BASEMI-209740 format. One record per residue (C-alpha): residue number from 1; residue in three letters; x negated, z negated, y. Coordinates in steps of 0.5 Angstrom, whole numbers. Layout:
N
+-----+---------+-------+-------+-------+
| num | residuo |    px |    pz |    py |
+-----+---------+-------+-------+-------+
| NUM |     Ala |     X |     Z |     Y |
...
+-----+---------+-------+-------+-------+
REM end
This chain:
248
+-----+---------+-------+-------+-------+
| num | residuo |    px |    pz |    py |
+-----+---------+-------+-------+-------+
|   1 |     Unk |    79 |   650 |  -443 |
|   2 |     Unk |    81 |   649 |  -450 |
|   3 |     Unk |    78 |   642 |  -449 |
|   4 |     Unk |    83 |   641 |  -443 |
|   5 |     Unk |    89 |   643 |  -447 |
|   6 |     Unk |    87 |   639 |  -453 |
|   7 |     Unk |    87 |   633 |  -448 |
|   8 |     Unk |    93 |   634 |  -445 |
|   9 |     Unk |    97 |   635 |  -451 |
|  10 |     Unk |    94 |   628 |  -454 |
|  11 |     Unk |    96 |   625 |  -447 |
|  12 |     Unk |   103 |   628 |  -447 |
|  13 |     Unk |   104 |   625 |  -455 |
|  14 |     Unk |   102 |   618 |  -452 |
|  15 |     Unk |   107 |   619 |  -446 |
|  16 |     Unk |   112 |   620 |  -451 |
|  17 |     Unk |   110 |   615 |  -456 |
|  18 |     Unk |   110 |   609 |  -451 |
|  19 |     Unk |   115 |   611 |  -446 |
|  20 |     Unk |   120 |   615 |  -450 |
|  21 |     Unk |   123 |   609 |  -454 |
|  22 |     Unk |   128 |   606 |  -450 |
|  23 |     Unk |   127 |   599 |  -454 |
|  24 |     Unk |   120 |   599 |  -452 |
|  25 |     Unk |   120 |   597 |  -445 |
|  26 |     Unk |   125 |   591 |  -446 |
|  27 |     Unk |   121 |   589 |  -452 |
|  28 |     Unk |   115 |   588 |  -448 |
|  29 |     Unk |   118 |   585 |  -442 |
|  30 |     Unk |   121 |   580 |  -447 |
|  31 |     Unk |   114 |   579 |  -450 |
|  32 |     Unk |   110 |   578 |  -443 |
|  33 |     Unk |   115 |   574 |  -439 |
|  34 |     Unk |   112 |   568 |  -443 |
|  35 |     Unk |   105 |   569 |  -440 |
|  36 |     Unk |   107 |   573 |  -433 |
|  37 |     Unk |   111 |   571 |  -427 |
|  38 |     Unk |   113 |   574 |  -421 |
|  39 |     Unk |   107 |   574 |  -416 |
|  40 |     Unk |   102 |   573 |  -422 |
|  41 |     Unk |    96 |   577 |  -423 |
|  42 |     Unk |    95 |   581 |  -429 |
|  43 |     Unk |    89 |   585 |  -432 |
|  44 |     Unk |    90 |   591 |  -436 |
|  45 |     Unk |    84 |   592 |  -439 |
|  46 |     Unk |    84 |   599 |  -443 |
|  47 |     Unk |    90 |   601 |  -439 |
|  48 |     Unk |    91 |   608 |  -443 |
|  49 |     Unk |    97 |   611 |  -441 |
|  50 |     Unk |   100 |   605 |  -437 |
|  51 |     Unk |   106 |   602 |  -441 |
|  52 |     Unk |   103 |   595 |  -440 |
|  53 |     Unk |   102 |   596 |  -433 |
|  54 |     Unk |   110 |   598 |  -432 |
|  55 |     Unk |   112 |   592 |  -436 |
|  56 |     Unk |   108 |   587 |  -432 |
|  57 |     Unk |   111 |   591 |  -425 |
|  58 |     Unk |   118 |   590 |  -428 |
|  59 |     Unk |   116 |   582 |  -429 |
|  60 |     Unk |   114 |   582 |  -421 |
|  61 |     Unk |   106 |   581 |  -423 |
|  62 |     Unk |   101 |   585 |  -419 |
|  63 |     Unk |    96 |   589 |  -424 |
|  64 |     Unk |    89 |   591 |  -424 |
|  65 |     Unk |    89 |   597 |  -429 |
|  66 |     Unk |    82 |   598 |  -432 |
|  67 |     Unk |    81 |   605 |  -436 |
|  68 |     Unk |    74 |   609 |  -437 |
|  69 |     Unk |    77 |   616 |  -439 |
|  70 |     Unk |    78 |   621 |  -433 |
|  71 |     Unk |    84 |   624 |  -436 |
|  72 |     Unk |    87 |   618 |  -437 |
|  73 |     Unk |    85 |   615 |  -430 |
|  74 |     Unk |    88 |   621 |  -427 |
|  75 |     Unk |    95 |   620 |  -431 |
|  76 |     Unk |    95 |   613 |  -428 |
|  77 |     Unk |    94 |   615 |  -421 |
|  78 |     Unk |   100 |   620 |  -422 |
|  79 |     Unk |   104 |   614 |  -424 |
|  80 |     Unk |   102 |   608 |  -420 |
|  81 |     Unk |    98 |   610 |  -414 |
|  82 |     Unk |   104 |   610 |  -410 |
|  83 |     Unk |   105 |   602 |  -412 |
|  84 |     Unk |   101 |   598 |  -407 |
|  85 |     Unk |   101 |   592 |  -413 |
|  86 |     Unk |    97 |   596 |  -418 |
|  87 |     Unk |    90 |   597 |  -417 |
|  88 |     Unk |    86 |   602 |  -422 |
|  89 |     Unk |    79 |   601 |  -423 |
|  90 |     Unk |    76 |   607 |  -427 |
|  91 |     Unk |    71 |   604 |  -431 |
|  92 |     Unk |    69 |   601 |  -438 |
|  93 |     Unk |    69 |   593 |  -439 |
|  94 |     Unk |    63 |   590 |  -443 |
|  95 |     Unk |    58 |   584 |  -442 |
|  96 |     Unk |    54 |   586 |  -437 |
|  97 |     Unk |    55 |   592 |  -431 |
|  98 |     Unk |    52 |   598 |  -432 |
|  99 |     Unk |    53 |   605 |  -435 |
| 100 |     Unk |    55 |   607 |  -442 |
| 101 |     Unk |    57 |   613 |  -446 |
| 102 |     Unk |    64 |   614 |  -447 |
| 103 |     Unk |    66 |   618 |  -454 |
| 104 |     Unk |    72 |   622 |  -453 |
| 105 |     Unk |    77 |   623 |  -458 |
| 106 |     Unk |    80 |   630 |  -455 |
| 107 |     Unk |    86 |   630 |  -459 |
| 108 |     Unk |    88 |   623 |  -459 |
| 109 |     Unk |    85 |   620 |  -452 |
| 110 |     Unk |    88 |   613 |  -453 |
| 111 |     Unk |    83 |   612 |  -458 |
| 112 |     Unk |    77 |   614 |  -454 |
| 113 |     Unk |    71 |   609 |  -454 |
| 114 |     Unk |    64 |   606 |  -452 |
| 115 |     Unk |    63 |   603 |  -459 |
| 116 |     Unk |    59 |   607 |  -464 |
| 117 |     Unk |    61 |   602 |  -469 |
| 118 |     Unk |    68 |   603 |  -468 |
| 119 |     Unk |    67 |   610 |  -470 |
| 120 |     Unk |    63 |   609 |  -476 |
| 121 |     Unk |    68 |   604 |  -478 |
| 122 |     Unk |    74 |   609 |  -478 |
| 123 |     Unk |    70 |   615 |  -481 |
| 124 |     Unk |    74 |   616 |  -488 |
| 125 |     Unk |    78 |   610 |  -487 |
| 126 |     Unk |    85 |   610 |  -489 |
| 127 |     Unk |    90 |   611 |  -484 |
| 128 |     Unk |    84 |   614 |  -479 |
| 129 |     Unk |    83 |   621 |  -483 |
| 130 |     Unk |    82 |   627 |  -478 |
| 131 |     Unk |    80 |   623 |  -472 |
| 132 |     Unk |    74 |   626 |  -469 |
| 133 |     Unk |    70 |   624 |  -462 |
| 134 |     Unk |    67 |   630 |  -460 |
| 135 |     Unk |    65 |   629 |  -453 |
| 136 |     Unk |    61 |   624 |  -449 |
| 137 |     Unk |    61 |   622 |  -442 |
| 138 |     Unk |    57 |   617 |  -438 |
| 139 |     Unk |    62 |   612 |  -435 |
| 140 |     Unk |    61 |   606 |  -430 |
| 141 |     Unk |    62 |   599 |  -434 |
| 142 |     Unk |    64 |   592 |  -431 |
| 143 |     Unk |    65 |   585 |  -433 |
| 144 |     Unk |    72 |   581 |  -433 |
| 145 |     Unk |    68 |   576 |  -429 |
| 146 |     Unk |    66 |   582 |  -424 |
| 147 |     Unk |    74 |   584 |  -424 |
| 148 |     Unk |    76 |   577 |  -422 |
| 149 |     Unk |    71 |   576 |  -417 |
| 150 |     Unk |    74 |   582 |  -414 |
| 151 |     Unk |    81 |   581 |  -415 |
| 152 |     Unk |    82 |   574 |  -416 |
| 153 |     Unk |    84 |   570 |  -423 |
| 154 |     Unk |    89 |   573 |  -427 |
| 155 |     Unk |    95 |   569 |  -431 |
| 156 |     Unk |    94 |   574 |  -437 |
| 157 |     Unk |    89 |   579 |  -439 |
| 158 |     Unk |    90 |   584 |  -444 |
| 159 |     Unk |    84 |   587 |  -448 |
| 160 |     Unk |    85 |   594 |  -452 |
| 161 |     Unk |    78 |   597 |  -452 |
| 162 |     Unk |    78 |   600 |  -459 |
| 163 |     Unk |    72 |   596 |  -462 |
| 164 |     Unk |    69 |   593 |  -456 |
| 165 |     Unk |    73 |   587 |  -455 |
| 166 |     Unk |    68 |   582 |  -457 |
| 167 |     Unk |    63 |   585 |  -452 |
| 168 |     Unk |    69 |   585 |  -446 |
| 169 |     Unk |    70 |   578 |  -448 |
| 170 |     Unk |    63 |   576 |  -447 |
| 171 |     Unk |    63 |   578 |  -440 |
| 172 |     Unk |    69 |   573 |  -439 |
| 173 |     Unk |    65 |   566 |  -437 |
| 174 |     Unk |    71 |   562 |  -435 |
| 175 |     Unk |    78 |   562 |  -439 |
| 176 |     Unk |    85 |   564 |  -436 |
| 177 |     Unk |    91 |   561 |  -438 |
| 178 |     Unk |    92 |   567 |  -443 |
| 179 |     Unk |    90 |   573 |  -446 |
| 180 |     Unk |    91 |   578 |  -452 |
| 181 |     Unk |    86 |   583 |  -455 |
| 182 |     Unk |    87 |   588 |  -460 |
| 183 |     Unk |    84 |   588 |  -467 |
| 184 |     Unk |    83 |   593 |  -473 |
| 185 |     Unk |    83 |   592 |  -480 |
| 186 |     Unk |    77 |   597 |  -480 |
| 187 |     Unk |    73 |   592 |  -476 |
| 188 |     Unk |    75 |   585 |  -478 |
| 189 |     Unk |    68 |   582 |  -476 |
| 190 |     Unk |    70 |   584 |  -469 |
| 191 |     Unk |    76 |   580 |  -469 |
| 192 |     Unk |    73 |   574 |  -472 |
| 193 |     Unk |    68 |   575 |  -466 |
| 194 |     Unk |    73 |   575 |  -461 |
| 195 |     Unk |    77 |   569 |  -464 |
| 196 |     Unk |    70 |   565 |  -464 |
| 197 |     Unk |    69 |   567 |  -457 |
| 198 |     Unk |    76 |   565 |  -455 |
| 199 |     Unk |    75 |   558 |  -458 |
| 200 |     Unk |    68 |   557 |  -454 |
| 201 |     Unk |    72 |   559 |  -448 |
| 202 |     Unk |    77 |   553 |  -450 |
| 203 |     Unk |    83 |   557 |  -452 |
| 204 |     Unk |    87 |   552 |  -457 |
| 205 |     Unk |    93 |   556 |  -459 |
| 206 |     Unk |    93 |   563 |  -463 |
| 207 |     Unk |    99 |   568 |  -465 |
| 208 |     Unk |    99 |   575 |  -467 |
| 209 |     Unk |   103 |   582 |  -467 |
| 210 |     Unk |   102 |   587 |  -472 |
| 211 |     Unk |   103 |   594 |  -469 |
| 212 |     Unk |   107 |   596 |  -463 |
| 213 |     Unk |   113 |   591 |  -465 |
| 214 |     Unk |   112 |   586 |  -460 |
| 215 |     Unk |   114 |   580 |  -464 |
| 216 |     Unk |   110 |   575 |  -466 |
| 217 |     Unk |   108 |   574 |  -473 |
| 218 |     Unk |   108 |   566 |  -473 |
| 219 |     Unk |   114 |   562 |  -471 |
| 220 |     Unk |   109 |   557 |  -468 |
| 221 |     Unk |   102 |   558 |  -465 |
| 222 |     Unk |    97 |   556 |  -469 |
| 223 |     Unk |    89 |   554 |  -469 |
| 224 |     Unk |    83 |   559 |  -469 |
| 225 |     Unk |    82 |   557 |  -476 |
| 226 |     Unk |    89 |   559 |  -479 |
| 227 |     Unk |    89 |   565 |  -475 |
| 228 |     Unk |    82 |   567 |  -477 |
| 229 |     Unk |    85 |   566 |  -485 |
| 230 |     Unk |    91 |   570 |  -483 |
| 231 |     Unk |    87 |   576 |  -481 |
| 232 |     Unk |    82 |   576 |  -487 |
| 233 |     Unk |    88 |   576 |  -492 |
| 234 |     Unk |    92 |   582 |  -488 |
| 235 |     Unk |    92 |   588 |  -493 |
| 236 |     Unk |    88 |   594 |  -490 |
| 237 |     Unk |    95 |   598 |  -489 |
| 238 |     Unk |    97 |   593 |  -484 |
| 239 |     Unk |    92 |   597 |  -480 |
| 240 |     Unk |    92 |   594 |  -473 |
| 241 |     Unk |    95 |   589 |  -468 |
| 242 |     Unk |    94 |   584 |  -462 |
| 243 |     Unk |    92 |   577 |  -462 |
| 244 |     Unk |    94 |   572 |  -457 |
| 245 |     Unk |    90 |   566 |  -454 |
| 246 |     Unk |    93 |   561 |  -450 |
| 247 |     Unk |    89 |   554 |  -447 |
| 248 |     Unk |    95 |   550 |  -450 |
+-----+---------+-------+-------+-------+
REM end
C-alpha cells in the first residue's frame, strides 16, 4: 500500500509539472509543428504522462504511445483511451523483442528505466541525489521496426527512455524523416552512440534543446561532428536535454 501511495504521489507531481504550466503546451506545439502535420503518424517512445501525446494530437497527428511502466500505462489510458487516434503499447523498446527487467523509481516514476548503466551513472551524481530504484518488474520489449510493421511509418519519433536510447535506436533499421532522443550528461557516451547511430541511418542535420524550454540551442541545424562537440563541451550542470535529427 505504501509503495502504491508513493507511486501515485510521484505521478501527480509529474502531471503538475507537465500539464500545470500554461506555456508548456503551446511551446511544444510550436516545436513539433516543424516535424508533424495533420494526418501524420508520430511515435512517442517513453510516453510517461503523455504531454507529448497531447501536443501531437493538437497538431492533428495519430499517435502510437509506448510506455513500459504499469502505473503510467494506466495514467495514459485514463487520459487517452477514448481517442481512436491514440494507440497505447505497454512495452519497453530496445534492439530486439523479448522480456526485460524494469527498475521502478517509486517517488519519481518518470525516470524508471530498463538500463542498469543509467542507475549506476546516476548514483551520487550532482543533480541526481536521492533517486532510488527499489522495485523491479518484468516487462515486454519491442523494437521500433516492430512498431512500424504494426502501425506504419511515422513522420517523427520521440525517444525518451532513461539511458536506453541507443538500444532503442539499434532497433530502427530504416530512417524516418525526423526523430529526437533524450540525453543526460551523466551518460555522454550514450548520447555519442545515438549520434553515431543516427549518422549511420543517414541523418545529416542535428539540433538540440536543453531541459524543457522547447527552444533550439542552435539557430542553424548542424552536422553530427558539431553536435557531438557541443555535447562534449556542456557543463554537468546542464544535466539533460534532447537531440533532434533530420534527414536533410
